[in-house]
PDB file of N, CA, C and O in Angstrom, chain B, residues numbered from 101:
ATOM      1  N   MET B 101      11.169   9.500   7.759  1.00  0.00           N
ATOM      2  CA  MET B 101       9.952   8.969   7.860  1.00  0.00           C
ATOM      3  C   MET B 101       9.354   9.574   6.341  1.00  0.00           C
ATOM      4  O   MET B 101       9.511  10.683   5.831  1.00  0.00           O
ATOM      5  N   THR B 102       8.652   8.436   5.883  1.00  0.00           N
ATOM      6  CA  THR B 102       8.010   8.625   4.657  1.00  0.00           C
ATOM      7  C   THR B 102       6.705   9.284   5.011  1.00  0.00           C
ATOM      8  O   THR B 102       6.341   9.200   6.183  1.00  0.00           O
ATOM      9  N   HIS B 103       5.864  10.007   4.040  1.00  0.00           N
ATOM     10  CA  HIS B 103       4.600  10.452   4.019  1.00  0.00           C
ATOM     11  C   HIS B 103       3.527   9.544   4.685  1.00  0.00           C
ATOM     12  O   HIS B 103       2.861   9.818   5.683  1.00  0.00           O
ATOM     13  N   ILE B 104       3.492   8.479   3.982  1.00  0.00           N
ATOM     14  CA  ILE B 104       2.793   7.390   4.406  1.00  0.00           C
ATOM     15  C   ILE B 104       2.796   6.896   5.985  1.00  0.00           C
ATOM     16  O   ILE B 104       1.769   6.713   6.638  1.00  0.00           O
ATOM     17  N   HIS B 105       4.086   6.722   6.452  1.00  0.00           N
ATOM     18  CA  HIS B 105       4.468   6.581   7.794  1.00  0.00           C
ATOM     19  C   HIS B 105       4.025   7.764   8.771  1.00  0.00           C
ATOM     20  O   HIS B 105       3.642   7.536   9.919  1.00  0.00           O
ATOM     21  N   PHE B 106       4.095   8.832   8.316  1.00  0.00           N
ATOM     22  CA  PHE B 106       3.830  10.092   8.990  1.00  0.00           C
ATOM     23  C   PHE B 106       2.311  10.084   9.009  1.00  0.00           C
ATOM     24  O   PHE B 106       1.919  10.425  10.125  1.00  0.00           O
ATOM     25  N   PHE B 107       1.438   9.848   8.272  1.00  0.00           N
ATOM     26  CA  PHE B 107       0.080   9.906   8.311  1.00  0.00           C
ATOM     27  C   PHE B 107      -0.490   8.823   9.124  1.00  0.00           C
ATOM     28  O   PHE B 107      -1.527   9.000   9.762  1.00  0.00           O
ATOM     29  N   LYS B 108       0.141   7.720   9.127  1.00  0.00           N
ATOM     30  CA  LYS B 108      -0.504   6.481  10.050  1.00  0.00           C
ATOM     31  C   LYS B 108      -0.076   6.639  11.418  1.00  0.00           C
ATOM     32  O   LYS B 108      -0.772   6.173  12.320  1.00  0.00           O
ATOM     33  N   LYS B 109       1.213   7.371  11.710  1.00  0.00           N
ATOM     34  CA  LYS B 109       1.391   7.796  13.112  1.00  0.00           C
ATOM     35  C   LYS B 109       0.637   9.014  13.621  1.00  0.00           C
ATOM     36  O   LYS B 109       0.485   9.189  14.830  1.00  0.00           O
ATOM     37  N   GLN B 110       0.168   9.848  12.720  1.00  0.00           N
ATOM     38  CA  GLN B 110      -0.511  11.128  12.994  1.00  0.00           C
ATOM     39  C   GLN B 110      -1.912  10.458  13.294  1.00  0.00           C
ATOM     40  O   GLN B 110      -2.489  10.873  14.298  1.00  0.00           O
ATOM     41  N   ALA B 111      -2.429   9.635  12.671  1.00  0.00           N
ATOM     42  CA  ALA B 111      -3.735   8.954  13.004  1.00  0.00           C
ATOM     43  C   ALA B 111      -3.779   8.416  14.052  1.00  0.00           C
ATOM     44  O   ALA B 111      -4.812   8.658  14.675  1.00  0.00           O
ATOM     45  N   LYS B 112      -2.783   7.492  14.734  1.00  0.00           N
ATOM     46  CA  LYS B 112      -2.794   6.784  15.885  1.00  0.00           C
ATOM     47  C   LYS B 112      -2.588   7.805  17.202  1.00  0.00           C
ATOM     48  O   LYS B 112      -2.837   7.364  18.324  1.00  0.00           O
ATOM     49  N   ILE B 113      -2.200   8.960  17.054  1.00  0.00           N
ATOM     50  CA  ILE B 113      -2.161   9.723  18.149  1.00  0.00           C
ATOM     51  C   ILE B 113      -3.283  11.014  18.084  1.00  0.00           C
ATOM     52  O   ILE B 113      -3.408  11.919  18.910  1.00  0.00           O
ATOM     53  N   GLY B 114      -3.942  10.826  17.007  1.00  0.00           N
ATOM     54  CA  GLY B 114      -5.032  11.676  16.926  1.00  0.00           C
ATOM     55  C   GLY B 114      -4.913  13.195  16.588  1.00  0.00           C
ATOM     56  O   GLY B 114      -5.765  14.046  16.844  1.00  0.00           O
ATOM     57  N   PHE B 115      -3.684  13.396  15.955  1.00  0.00           N
ATOM     58  CA  PHE B 115      -3.179  14.614  15.438  1.00  0.00           C
ATOM     59  C   PHE B 115      -3.983  15.004  14.007  1.00  0.00           C
ATOM     60  O   PHE B 115      -3.828  14.529  12.882  1.00  0.00           O
ATOM     61  N   LYS B 116      -4.690  15.810  14.372  1.00  0.00           N
ATOM     62  CA  LYS B 116      -5.558  16.347  13.233  1.00  0.00           C
ATOM     63  C   LYS B 116      -5.112  17.204  12.244  1.00  0.00           C
ATOM     64  O   LYS B 116      -4.508  18.184  12.680  1.00  0.00           O
ATOM     65  N   ILE B 117      -5.229  17.129  11.039  1.00  0.00           N
ATOM     66  CA  ILE B 117      -4.589  17.865   9.884  1.00  0.00           C
ATOM     67  C   ILE B 117      -5.562  18.158   8.809  1.00  0.00           C
ATOM     68  O   ILE B 117      -6.368  17.282   8.496  1.00  0.00           O
ATOM     69  N   LYS B 118      -5.566  19.358   8.186  1.00  0.00           N
ATOM     70  CA  LYS B 118      -6.121  19.689   6.949  1.00  0.00           C
ATOM     71  C   LYS B 118      -5.238  19.899   5.791  1.00  0.00           C
ATOM     72  O   LYS B 118      -4.421  20.810   5.923  1.00  0.00           O
ATOM     73  N   ALA B 119      -5.233  19.241   4.677  1.00  0.00           N
ATOM     74  CA  ALA B 119      -4.255  19.498   3.826  1.00  0.00           C
ATOM     75  C   ALA B 119      -4.776  19.906   2.480  1.00  0.00           C
ATOM     76  O   ALA B 119      -5.868  19.514   2.068  1.00  0.00           O
ATOM     77  N   ILE B 120      -4.047  20.634   1.853  1.00  0.00           N
ATOM     78  CA  ILE B 120      -4.613  21.114   0.446  1.00  0.00           C
ATOM     79  C   ILE B 120      -3.649  20.592  -0.573  1.00  0.00           C
ATOM     80  O   ILE B 120      -2.459  20.807  -0.341  1.00  0.00           O
ATOM     81  N   PHE B 121      -3.994  19.886  -1.756  1.00  0.00           N
ATOM     82  CA  PHE B 121      -3.348  19.201  -2.812  1.00  0.00           C
ATOM     83  C   PHE B 121      -3.767  19.850  -3.980  1.00  0.00           C
ATOM     84  O   PHE B 121      -4.684  20.670  -4.027  1.00  0.00           O
ATOM     85  N   ASN B 122      -2.956  19.402  -5.096  1.00  0.00           N
ATOM     86  CA  ASN B 122      -3.379  19.766  -6.535  1.00  0.00           C
ATOM     87  C   ASN B 122      -4.503  18.726  -6.891  1.00  0.00           C
ATOM     88  O   ASN B 122      -4.546  17.567  -6.476  1.00  0.00           O
ATOM     89  N   GLU B 123      -5.434  19.355  -7.756  1.00  0.00           N
ATOM     90  CA  GLU B 123      -6.545  18.434  -8.120  1.00  0.00           C
ATOM     91  C   GLU B 123      -5.977  17.254  -8.693  1.00  0.00           C
ATOM     92  O   GLU B 123      -6.724  16.276  -8.644  1.00  0.00           O
ATOM     93  N   ASN B 124      -4.713  17.056  -9.291  1.00  0.00           N
ATOM     94  CA  ASN B 124      -4.348  15.721  -9.833  1.00  0.00           C
ATOM     95  C   ASN B 124      -3.983  14.717  -8.773  1.00  0.00           C
ATOM     96  O   ASN B 124      -3.815  13.535  -9.074  1.00  0.00           O
ATOM     97  N   ALA B 125      -3.864  15.130  -7.616  1.00  0.00           N
ATOM     98  CA  ALA B 125      -3.201  14.255  -6.346  1.00  0.00           C
ATOM     99  C   ALA B 125      -4.295  13.571  -5.566  1.00  0.00           C
ATOM    100  O   ALA B 125      -4.101  13.119  -4.437  1.00  0.00           O
ATOM    101  N   LYS B 126      -5.566  13.503  -6.259  1.00  0.00           N
ATOM    102  CA  LYS B 126      -6.764  12.683  -5.457  1.00  0.00           C
ATOM    103  C   LYS B 126      -6.344  11.337  -4.966  1.00  0.00           C
ATOM    104  O   LYS B 126      -6.652  10.888  -3.862  1.00  0.00           O
ATOM    105  N   LEU B 127      -5.552  10.665  -5.948  1.00  0.00           N
ATOM    106  CA  LEU B 127      -5.098   9.189  -5.527  1.00  0.00           C
ATOM    107  C   LEU B 127      -4.334   9.333  -4.165  1.00  0.00           C
ATOM    108  O   LEU B 127      -4.645   8.742  -3.130  1.00  0.00           O
ATOM    109  N   THR B 128      -3.327  10.173  -4.314  1.00  0.00           N
ATOM    110  CA  THR B 128      -2.492  10.163  -3.122  1.00  0.00           C
ATOM    111  C   THR B 128      -3.281  10.592  -1.973  1.00  0.00           C
ATOM    112  O   THR B 128      -3.006   9.979  -0.941  1.00  0.00           O
ATOM    113  N   ALA B 129      -4.110  11.404  -1.883  1.00  0.00           N
ATOM    114  CA  ALA B 129      -4.957  11.960  -0.830  1.00  0.00           C
ATOM    115  C   ALA B 129      -5.687  10.844  -0.273  1.00  0.00           C
ATOM    116  O   ALA B 129      -5.766  10.600   0.931  1.00  0.00           O
ATOM    117  N   LYS B 130      -6.211  10.187  -1.194  1.00  0.00           N
ATOM    118  CA  LYS B 130      -7.123   8.764  -0.914  1.00  0.00           C
ATOM    119  C   LYS B 130      -6.290   7.906  -0.075  1.00  0.00           C
ATOM    120  O   LYS B 130      -6.800   7.491   0.966  1.00  0.00           O
ATOM    121  N   GLU B 131      -4.985   7.543  -0.382  1.00  0.00           N
ATOM    122  CA  GLU B 131      -4.126   6.755   0.252  1.00  0.00           C
ATOM    123  C   GLU B 131      -3.673   7.270   1.567  1.00  0.00           C
ATOM    124  O   GLU B 131      -3.201   6.439   2.342  1.00  0.00           O
ATOM    125  N   ARG B 132      -3.732   8.313   1.882  1.00  0.00           N
ATOM    126  CA  ARG B 132      -3.481   9.130   3.101  1.00  0.00           C
ATOM    127  C   ARG B 132      -4.782   9.437   4.088  1.00  0.00           C
ATOM    128  O   ARG B 132      -4.705   9.874   5.236  1.00  0.00           O
ATOM    129  N   LYS B 133      -5.769   9.166   3.498  1.00  0.00           N
ATOM    130  CA  LYS B 133      -6.891   9.516   4.224  1.00  0.00           C
ATOM    131  C   LYS B 133      -6.992   8.625   5.607  1.00  0.00           C
ATOM    132  O   LYS B 133      -6.580   7.465   5.620  1.00  0.00           O
ATOM    133  N   ASN B 134      -7.547   9.225   6.728  1.00  0.00           N
ATOM    134  CA  ASN B 134      -7.756   8.487   7.815  1.00  0.00           C
ATOM    135  C   ASN B 134      -9.058   9.494   8.425  1.00  0.00           C
ATOM    136  O   ASN B 134      -9.765  10.306   7.829  1.00  0.00           O
ATOM    137  N   LYS B 135      -9.040   9.055   9.900  1.00  0.00           N
ATOM    138  CA  LYS B 135     -10.312   9.686  10.503  1.00  0.00           C
ATOM    139  C   LYS B 135     -10.161  11.085  11.220  1.00  0.00           C
ATOM    140  O   LYS B 135     -11.062  11.673  11.817  1.00  0.00           O
ATOM    141  N   VAL B 136      -8.878  11.505  11.056  1.00  0.00           N
ATOM    142  CA  VAL B 136      -8.440  12.800  11.701  1.00  0.00           C
ATOM    143  C   VAL B 136      -7.830  13.679  10.657  1.00  0.00           C
ATOM    144  O   VAL B 136      -7.420  14.795  10.975  1.00  0.00           O
ATOM    145  N   THR B 137      -7.741  13.212   9.351  1.00  0.00           N
ATOM    146  CA  THR B 137      -7.133  14.059   8.243  1.00  0.00           C
ATOM    147  C   THR B 137      -8.368  14.471   7.194  1.00  0.00           C
ATOM    148  O   THR B 137      -9.204  13.626   6.874  1.00  0.00           O
ATOM    149  N   SER B 138      -8.408  15.654   6.753  1.00  0.00           N
ATOM    150  CA  SER B 138      -9.318  16.097   5.754  1.00  0.00           C
ATOM    151  C   SER B 138      -8.393  16.543   4.571  1.00  0.00           C
ATOM    152  O   SER B 138      -7.176  16.701   4.665  1.00  0.00           O
ATOM    153  N   PHE B 139      -9.167  16.727   3.417  1.00  0.00           N
ATOM    154  CA  PHE B 139      -8.235  17.192   2.347  1.00  0.00           C
ATOM    155  C   PHE B 139      -9.228  18.191   1.645  1.00  0.00           C
ATOM    156  O   PHE B 139     -10.440  18.118   1.846  1.00  0.00           O
ATOM    157  N   ARG B 140      -8.678  19.094   0.842  1.00  0.00           N
ATOM    158  CA  ARG B 140      -9.260  20.007  -0.023  1.00  0.00           C
ATOM    159  C   ARG B 140      -8.360  20.113  -1.361  1.00  0.00           C
ATOM    160  O   ARG B 140      -7.173  19.800  -1.280  1.00  0.00           O
ATOM    161  N   PHE B 141      -8.839  20.498  -2.447  1.00  0.00           N
ATOM    162  CA  PHE B 141      -8.126  20.353  -3.611  1.00  0.00           C
ATOM    163  C   PHE B 141      -8.246  21.771  -4.423  1.00  0.00           C
ATOM    164  O   PHE B 141      -9.314  22.366  -4.565  1.00  0.00           O
ATOM    165  N   MET B 142      -7.022  22.206  -4.919  1.00  0.00           N
ATOM    166  CA  MET B 142      -6.914  23.388  -5.517  1.00  0.00           C
ATOM    167  C   MET B 142      -7.635  23.367  -6.872  1.00  0.00           C
ATOM    168  O   MET B 142      -7.883  22.249  -7.325  1.00  0.00           O
ATOM    169  N   PRO B 143      -7.972  24.341  -7.515  1.00  0.00           N
ATOM    170  CA  PRO B 143      -8.479  24.267  -8.796  1.00  0.00           C
ATOM    171  C   PRO B 143      -7.738  23.681  -9.966  1.00  0.00           C
ATOM    172  O   PRO B 143      -6.528  23.899  -9.904  1.00  0.00           O
ATOM    173  N   LYS B 144      -8.112  23.034 -10.957  1.00  0.00           N
ATOM    174  CA  LYS B 144      -7.210  22.588 -11.941  1.00  0.00           C
ATOM    175  C   LYS B 144      -6.215  23.362 -12.646  1.00  0.00           C
ATOM    176  O   LYS B 144      -5.187  22.893 -13.134  1.00  0.00           O
ATOM    177  N   ASN B 145      -6.546  24.481 -12.674  1.00  0.00           N
ATOM    178  CA  ASN B 145      -5.573  25.375 -13.348  1.00  0.00           C
ATOM    179  C   ASN B 145      -4.357  25.933 -12.517  1.00  0.00           C
ATOM    180  O   ASN B 145      -3.474  26.624 -13.022  1.00  0.00           O
ATOM    181  N   ILE B 146      -4.403  25.527 -11.060  1.00  0.00           N
ATOM    182  CA  ILE B 146      -3.489  25.897 -10.377  1.00  0.00           C
ATOM    183  C   ILE B 146      -2.486  24.617  -9.947  1.00  0.00           C
ATOM    184  O   ILE B 146      -3.034  23.703  -9.332  1.00  0.00           O
ATOM    185  N   VAL B 147      -1.237  24.513 -10.197  1.00  0.00           N
ATOM    186  CA  VAL B 147      -0.470  23.435  -9.888  1.00  0.00           C
ATOM    187  C   VAL B 147       0.699  23.766  -8.886  1.00  0.00           C
ATOM    188  O   VAL B 147       1.325  24.781  -9.190  1.00  0.00           O
ATOM    189  N   THR B 148       1.074  23.172  -7.862  1.00  0.00           N
ATOM    190  CA  THR B 148       2.321  23.551  -7.046  1.00  0.00           C
ATOM    191  C   THR B 148       2.912  22.212  -6.798  1.00  0.00           C
ATOM    192  O   THR B 148       2.269  21.163  -6.861  1.00  0.00           O
ATOM    193  N   PRO B 149       4.206  22.311  -6.506  1.00  0.00           N
ATOM    194  CA  PRO B 149       5.068  21.303  -5.867  1.00  0.00           C
ATOM    195  C   PRO B 149       4.912  21.057  -4.510  1.00  0.00           C
ATOM    196  O   PRO B 149       5.525  20.148  -3.949  1.00  0.00           O
ATOM    197  N   ALA B 150       4.028  21.903  -3.859  1.00  0.00           N
ATOM    198  CA  ALA B 150       3.863  22.051  -2.438  1.00  0.00           C
ATOM    199  C   ALA B 150       2.823  21.205  -1.865  1.00  0.00           C
ATOM    200  O   ALA B 150       1.875  20.997  -2.622  1.00  0.00           O
ATOM    201  N   VAL B 151       2.772  20.673  -0.724  1.00  0.00           N
ATOM    202  CA  VAL B 151       1.695  20.192  -0.050  1.00  0.00           C
ATOM    203  C   VAL B 151       1.587  21.048   1.365  1.00  0.00           C
ATOM    204  O   VAL B 151       2.500  21.249   2.165  1.00  0.00           O
ATOM    205  N   ILE B 152       0.345  21.451   1.439  1.00  0.00           N
ATOM    206  CA  ILE B 152       0.165  22.676   2.365  1.00  0.00           C
ATOM    207  C   ILE B 152      -0.587  21.948   3.499  1.00  0.00           C
ATOM    208  O   ILE B 152      -1.550  21.261   3.156  1.00  0.00           O
ATOM    209  N   ASN B 153      -0.262  22.016   4.832  1.00  0.00           N
ATOM    210  CA  ASN B 153      -0.821  21.244   5.983  1.00  0.00           C
ATOM    211  C   ASN B 153      -1.382  22.356   6.930  1.00  0.00           C
ATOM    212  O   ASN B 153      -0.653  23.348   6.940  1.00  0.00           O
ATOM    213  N   ILE B 154      -2.225  22.429   7.538  1.00  0.00           N
ATOM    214  CA  ILE B 154      -2.892  23.593   8.430  1.00  0.00           C
ATOM    215  C   ILE B 154      -3.155  22.679   9.626  1.00  0.00           C
ATOM    216  O   ILE B 154      -3.719  21.588   9.538  1.00  0.00           O
ATOM    217  N   TYR B 155      -2.627  23.308  10.913  1.00  0.00           N
ATOM    218  CA  TYR B 155      -2.745  22.554  12.311  1.00  0.00           C
ATOM    219  C   TYR B 155      -2.721  23.821  13.312  1.00  0.00           C
ATOM    220  O   TYR B 155      -1.704  24.490  13.491  1.00  0.00           O
ATOM    221  N   LYS B 156      -3.896  24.061  13.913  1.00  0.00           N
ATOM    222  CA  LYS B 156      -4.184  25.112  14.855  1.00  0.00           C
ATOM    223  C   LYS B 156      -3.741  26.454  14.096  1.00  0.00           C
ATOM    224  O   LYS B 156      -4.306  26.935  13.113  1.00  0.00           O
ATOM    225  N   ASP B 157      -2.469  27.020  14.842  1.00  0.00           N
ATOM    226  CA  ASP B 157      -2.098  28.368  14.005  1.00  0.00           C
ATOM    227  C   ASP B 157      -0.831  28.278  13.315  1.00  0.00           C
ATOM    228  O   ASP B 157       0.045  29.130  13.165  1.00  0.00           O
ATOM    229  N   LYS B 158      -0.907  27.033  12.909  1.00  0.00           N
ATOM    230  CA  LYS B 158       0.495  26.657  12.140  1.00  0.00           C
ATOM    231  C   LYS B 158       0.144  26.183  10.570  1.00  0.00           C
ATOM    232  O   LYS B 158      -0.671  25.280  10.382  1.00  0.00           O
ATOM    233  N   THR B 159       0.783  26.821   9.513  1.00  0.00           N
ATOM    234  CA  THR B 159       0.618  26.584   8.202  1.00  0.00           C
ATOM    235  C   THR B 159       2.112  25.815   7.976  1.00  0.00           C
ATOM    236  O   THR B 159       3.180  26.355   8.263  1.00  0.00           O
ATOM    237  N   ILE B 160       2.003  24.623   7.480  1.00  0.00           N
ATOM    238  CA  ILE B 160       3.255  23.783   6.996  1.00  0.00           C
ATOM    239  C   ILE B 160       3.292  23.540   5.681  1.00  0.00           C
ATOM    240  O   ILE B 160       2.452  22.794   5.179  1.00  0.00           O
ATOM    241  N   ILE B 161       4.204  24.093   4.983  1.00  0.00           N
ATOM    242  CA  ILE B 161       4.508  23.762   3.641  1.00  0.00           C
ATOM    243  C   ILE B 161       5.668  23.027   3.341  1.00  0.00           C
ATOM    244  O   ILE B 161       6.801  23.439   3.591  1.00  0.00           O
ATOM    245  N   ASN B 162       5.391  21.854   2.765  1.00  0.00           N
ATOM    246  CA  ASN B 162       6.125  20.837   2.241  1.00  0.00           C
ATOM    247  C   ASN B 162       6.375  21.187   0.796  1.00  0.00           C
ATOM    248  O   ASN B 162       5.414  21.402   0.058  1.00  0.00           O
ATOM    249  N   ILE B 163       7.752  21.264   0.302  1.00  0.00           N
ATOM    250  CA  ILE B 163       8.161  21.379  -1.154  1.00  0.00           C
ATOM    251  C   ILE B 163       8.854  20.301  -1.495  1.00  0.00           C
ATOM    252  O   ILE B 163       9.666  20.055  -0.603  1.00  0.00           O
ATOM    253  N   ARG B 164       8.909  19.597  -2.308  1.00  0.00           N
ATOM    254  CA  ARG B 164       9.695  18.508  -2.899  1.00  0.00           C
ATOM    255  C   ARG B 164      10.399  18.983  -4.179  1.00  0.00           C
ATOM    256  O   ARG B 164       9.756  19.481  -5.103  1.00  0.00           O
ATOM    257  N   SER B 165      11.489  18.849  -4.208  1.00  0.00           N
ATOM    258  CA  SER B 165      12.531  19.178  -5.276  1.00  0.00           C
ATOM    259  C   SER B 165      12.518  18.171  -6.187  1.00  0.00           C
ATOM    260  O   SER B 165      12.143  17.040  -5.876  1.00  0.00           O
ATOM    261  N   GLU B 166      12.987  18.537  -7.573  1.00  0.00           N
ATOM    262  CA  GLU B 166      13.279  17.441  -8.407  1.00  0.00           C
ATOM    263  C   GLU B 166      14.130  16.359  -8.135  1.00  0.00           C
ATOM    264  O   GLU B 166      13.897  15.228  -8.560  1.00  0.00           O
ATOM    265  N   GLY B 167      15.165  16.664  -7.406  1.00  0.00           N
ATOM    266  CA  GLY B 167      15.720  15.419  -6.683  1.00  0.00           C
ATOM    267  C   GLY B 167      15.141  14.740  -5.445  1.00  0.00           C
ATOM    268  O   GLY B 167      15.850  14.076  -4.688  1.00  0.00           O
ATOM    269  N   GLU B 168      13.994  14.902  -5.283  1.00  0.00           N
ATOM    270  CA  GLU B 168      13.086  14.375  -4.139  1.00  0.00           C
ATOM    271  C   GLU B 168      13.641  14.801  -2.732  1.00  0.00           C
ATOM    272  O   GLU B 168      13.463  14.158  -1.697  1.00  0.00           O
ATOM    273  N   GLN B 169      14.372  16.034  -2.849  1.00  0.00           N
ATOM    274  CA  GLN B 169      14.701  16.530  -1.439  1.00  0.00           C
ATOM    275  C   GLN B 169      13.543  17.410  -0.984  1.00  0.00           C
ATOM    276  O   GLN B 169      13.139  18.318  -1.711  1.00  0.00           O
ATOM    277  N   MET B 170      12.990  17.150   0.234  1.00  0.00           N
ATOM    278  CA  MET B 170      11.926  17.782   0.922  1.00  0.00           C
ATOM    279  C   MET B 170      12.324  19.106   1.616  1.00  0.00           C
ATOM    280  O   MET B 170      13.212  19.030   2.465  1.00  0.00           O
ATOM    281  N   PHE B 171      11.817  20.206   1.376  1.00  0.00           N
ATOM    282  CA  PHE B 171      11.922  21.458   2.100  1.00  0.00           C
ATOM    283  C   PHE B 171      10.609  21.768   2.896  1.00  0.00           C
ATOM    284  O   PHE B 171       9.486  21.705   2.395  1.00  0.00           O
ATOM    285  N   THR B 172      10.860  22.086   4.100  1.00  0.00           N
ATOM    286  CA  THR B 172       9.586  22.443   4.979  1.00  0.00           C
ATOM    287  C   THR B 172       9.622  23.801   5.509  1.00  0.00           C
ATOM    288  O   THR B 172      10.670  24.211   6.006  1.00  0.00           O
ATOM    289  N   PHE B 173       8.656  24.493   5.457  1.00  0.00           N
ATOM    290  CA  PHE B 173       8.374  25.760   6.077  1.00  0.00           C
ATOM    291  C   PHE B 173       7.257  25.785   6.998  1.00  0.00           C
ATOM    292  O   PHE B 173       6.189  25.265   6.676  1.00  0.00           O
ATOM    293  N   VAL B 174       7.440  26.428   8.275  1.00  0.00           N
ATOM    294  CA  VAL B 174       6.424  26.463   9.208  1.00  0.00           C
ATOM    295  C   VAL B 174       6.050  27.872   9.499  1.00  0.00           C
ATOM    296  O   VAL B 174       6.910  28.598   9.998  1.00  0.00           O
ATOM    297  N   ILE B 175       4.892  28.330   9.248  1.00  0.00           N
ATOM    298  CA  ILE B 175       4.617  29.818   9.522  1.00  0.00           C
ATOM    299  C   ILE B 175       3.321  29.687  10.738  1.00  0.00           C
ATOM    300  O   ILE B 175       2.182  29.247  10.580  1.00  0.00           O
ATOM    301  N   THR B 176       3.879  30.165  11.803  1.00  0.00           N
ATOM    302  CA  THR B 176       3.147  30.257  13.005  1.00  0.00           C
ATOM    303  C   THR B 176       2.188  31.560  13.009  1.00  0.00           C
ATOM    304  O   THR B 176       2.714  32.592  13.426  1.00  0.00           O
ATOM    305  N   SER B 177       0.957  31.621  12.626  1.00  0.00           N
ATOM    306  CA  SER B 177       0.057  32.678  12.506  1.00  0.00           C
ATOM    307  C   SER B 177      -1.249  32.397  12.360  1.00  0.00           C
ATOM    308  O   SER B 177      -1.642  31.903  11.303  1.00  0.00           O
ATOM    309  N   LYS B 178      -2.069  32.656  13.342  1.00  0.00           N
ATOM    310  CA  LYS B 178      -3.509  32.442  13.179  1.00  0.00           C
ATOM    311  C   LYS B 178      -4.088  32.870  11.772  1.00  0.00           C
ATOM    312  O   LYS B 178      -4.688  32.176  10.951  1.00  0.00           O
ATOM    313  N   GLU B 179      -3.822  33.899  11.733  1.00  0.00           N
ATOM    314  CA  GLU B 179      -4.169  34.780  10.300  1.00  0.00           C
ATOM    315  C   GLU B 179      -4.071  34.067   9.234  1.00  0.00           C
ATOM    316  O   GLU B 179      -4.987  33.803   8.454  1.00  0.00           O
ATOM    317  N   THR B 180      -2.746  33.671   9.155  1.00  0.00           N
ATOM    318  CA  THR B 180      -2.255  32.809   7.839  1.00  0.00           C
ATOM    319  C   THR B 180      -2.974  31.333   7.928  1.00  0.00           C
ATOM    320  O   THR B 180      -3.572  30.994   6.907  1.00  0.00           O
ATOM    321  N   ALA B 181      -2.980  30.573   8.849  1.00  0.00           N
ATOM    322  CA  ALA B 181      -3.717  29.581   8.980  1.00  0.00           C
ATOM    323  C   ALA B 181      -5.319  29.416   8.517  1.00  0.00           C
ATOM    324  O   ALA B 181      -5.823  28.525   7.832  1.00  0.00           O
ATOM    325  N   ASP B 182      -5.973  30.651   9.164  1.00  0.00           N
ATOM    326  CA  ASP B 182      -7.183  31.055   8.805  1.00  0.00           C
ATOM    327  C   ASP B 182      -7.600  31.302   7.390  1.00  0.00           C
ATOM    328  O   ASP B 182      -8.711  31.020   6.941  1.00  0.00           O
ATOM    329  N   SER B 183      -6.547  31.895   6.675  1.00  0.00           N
ATOM    330  CA  SER B 183      -6.691  32.416   5.370  1.00  0.00           C
ATOM    331  C   SER B 183      -6.865  30.910   4.404  1.00  0.00           C
ATOM    332  O   SER B 183      -7.574  30.795   3.404  1.00  0.00           O
ATOM    333  N   PHE B 184      -6.104  29.964   4.957  1.00  0.00           N
ATOM    334  CA  PHE B 184      -5.986  28.686   4.303  1.00  0.00           C
ATOM    335  C   PHE B 184      -7.219  27.777   4.393  1.00  0.00           C
ATOM    336  O   PHE B 184      -7.499  26.887   3.590  1.00  0.00           O
ATOM    337  N   ARG B 185      -7.907  28.125   5.472  1.00  0.00           N
ATOM    338  CA  ARG B 185      -9.202  27.341   5.936  1.00  0.00           C
ATOM    339  C   ARG B 185     -10.398  27.742   5.226  1.00  0.00           C
ATOM    340  O   ARG B 185     -11.305  27.000   4.849  1.00  0.00           O
ATOM    341  N   ASP B 186     -10.296  29.086   5.076  1.00  0.00           N
ATOM    342  CA  ASP B 186     -11.604  29.504   4.276  1.00  0.00           C
ATOM    343  C   ASP B 186     -11.786  29.254   2.600  1.00  0.00           C
ATOM    344  O   ASP B 186     -12.823  29.598   2.033  1.00  0.00           O
TER     345      ASP B 186
END
C-alpha cells in the first residue's frame, strides 16, 4: 500500500494521525492532507529520512532507505507520544 492510499483509507475510516515532516516536505504533506490528519514541520536545520506519526500512545517511525525500502518502528509509550506532541 502506498502512502497516498494509506492516507485515503485512514481518512475514510476516521483514523486520526498527527505527523511530523521535514520543512522541505510541505508539498508532500499538502498532498496527504485530509480532515483527520494534521502536520507539523521540523526546523529547517533538522533533516531526517523518517516520517513520524503519533496516534494515541503510539509513536510510529517510518524510515525509507536509499533503495526505497521502508522500515517501520512502533513505540508504545504515552510518555514518548506526548513528547512528540509538545
